[in-house]
C-alpha positions in Angstrom: 84.7 162.1 96.5 82.5 161.2 99.8 82.0 162.3 102.8 82.6 160.2 106.1 81.2 159.9 109.3 83.0 163.2 110.5 81.9 165.3 107.3 85.1 165.8 105.8 85.8 165.1 102.2 88.0 162.4 101.1 89.5 161.1 97.7 91.2 158.0 98.1 93.1 158.9 94.7 94.7 162.0 96.5 97.2 161.3 99.4 96.9 163.3 102.5 99.8 166.1 102.4 99.9 165.7 106.4 99.7 162.1 107.6 99.9 162.9 111.5 100.5 166.0 113.8 101.3 167.0 117.3 100.1 170.7 118.0 101.7 173.1 120.8 103.2 170.1 123.1 105.6 171.2 126.1 109.2 170.5 125.3 109.3 168.5 128.7 106.9 165.9 127.3 110.1 164.6 125.1 111.6 163.6 128.5 108.5 161.7 129.7 109.0 157.7 129.9 105.1 157.5 130.5 103.8 154.6 128.0 101.0 156.6 126.5 103.2 159.9 126.0 106.0 157.6 124.2 103.2 156.1 122.1 101.6 159.3 121.0 105.4 160.9 120.6 106.1 157.8 118.0 105.3 160.3 115.4 108.5 161.8 115.5 110.3 158.8 114.3 109.2 160.3 110.9 110.1 163.0 108.5 108.3 166.6 108.5 107.9 169.8 109.4 108.3 171.3 112.9 107.9 174.8 114.8 109.5 175.6 118.1 107.6 177.9 120.1 108.4 180.6 122.8 105.3 180.1 124.8 102.5 180.6 122.0 105.0 182.6 119.8 106.5 180.9 116.8 110.5 181.0 117.0 111.8 178.6 114.8 110.6 176.5 111.7 112.4 173.4 110.6 112.0 170.3 108.6 113.7 167.0 108.5 113.3 163.4 106.6 114.0 159.9 106.9 116.0 159.4 103.9 119.5 158.0 103.8 121.7 160.6 106.1 118.4 162.6 107.0 117.3 162.7 110.7 113.9 162.1 112.1 111.7 164.8 113.8 112.7 163.5 117.1 116.4 163.9 116.5 115.9 167.3 115.2 114.2 168.1 118.3 116.7 166.5 120.5 119.3 169.1 118.4 117.6 171.6 119.9 117.7 170.8 123.6 119.0 173.3 126.0 122.9 173.7 125.7 122.4 173.2 122.0 121.1 175.3 119.1 118.3 177.6 120.4 118.0 175.3 123.0 117.0 178.1 125.6 114.7 179.8 123.5 111.7 177.6 123.2 109.4 175.7 125.5 106.7 174.2 123.1 106.7 172.4 119.6 104.4 171.1 116.6 105.3 168.6 114.1 103.8 167.6 111.0 104.2 164.3 109.4 104.9 165.1 105.6 105.9 162.3 103.5 106.7 163.9 100.3 110.3 165.6 100.6 109.7 168.1 97.7 106.5 169.5 99.7 108.4 169.6 103.0 110.8 172.1 101.5 108.1 174.2 99.9 106.0 174.2 103.2 109.1 175.1 105.4 110.0 178.0 103.2 106.3 179.1 103.1 106.4 179.2 106.7 109.5 181.1 107.1 108.5 183.7 104.8 105.0 183.8 106.3 106.8 184.6 109.9 109.5 187.3 109.3 110.5 187.5 113.2 111.8 183.8 113.0 115.4 182.9 114.1 115.9 181.2 111.1 118.7 182.1 108.6 117.3 180.4 105.7 115.4 182.9 103.0 113.0 181.6 100.4 114.4 181.5 97.2 111.8 183.0 95.0 111.7 186.9 94.4 109.3 188.7 96.4 106.6 190.6 94.4 107.5 194.3 95.3 104.7 196.5 96.7 103.9 199.3 94.6 104.1 202.8 96.1 100.2 203.5 96.2 100.0 200.3 98.1 102.9 201.4 100.8 101.2 204.8 100.9 98.1 203.1 102.2 100.2 201.6 105.1 101.8 204.9 106.0 98.6 206.5 106.0 97.2 203.9 108.5 100.2 204.5 111.1 
């Protein structure tokens, strides 16, 4: 492992999980024709994970890919525009380009399970470790 000029640790044998990302951009940016905006949004032509936000609160987590028959991040965001599914409930978005399809699914499920107030219908496939009564009582005492 080596350190680069930004002091981050790199290992060329291990590919980066996330190859690019956009964080908390306004939905209106998707409609802009400005050359710089369109260039920055070219990341949406990939597959990955996205989060739709209502202001700064996560509302919906989704994933997509670029394999045969799969949609790009751009197409999935278009699917969520006003008049379509969840279209009126979000105004900001974040995306992460993740090349590994299996990792995309795992990360999506992790995010959904970490944010139980999301509008997602999909639930994690793994069973949740049950909280022992002694731990539940700790929570009850704090209320």
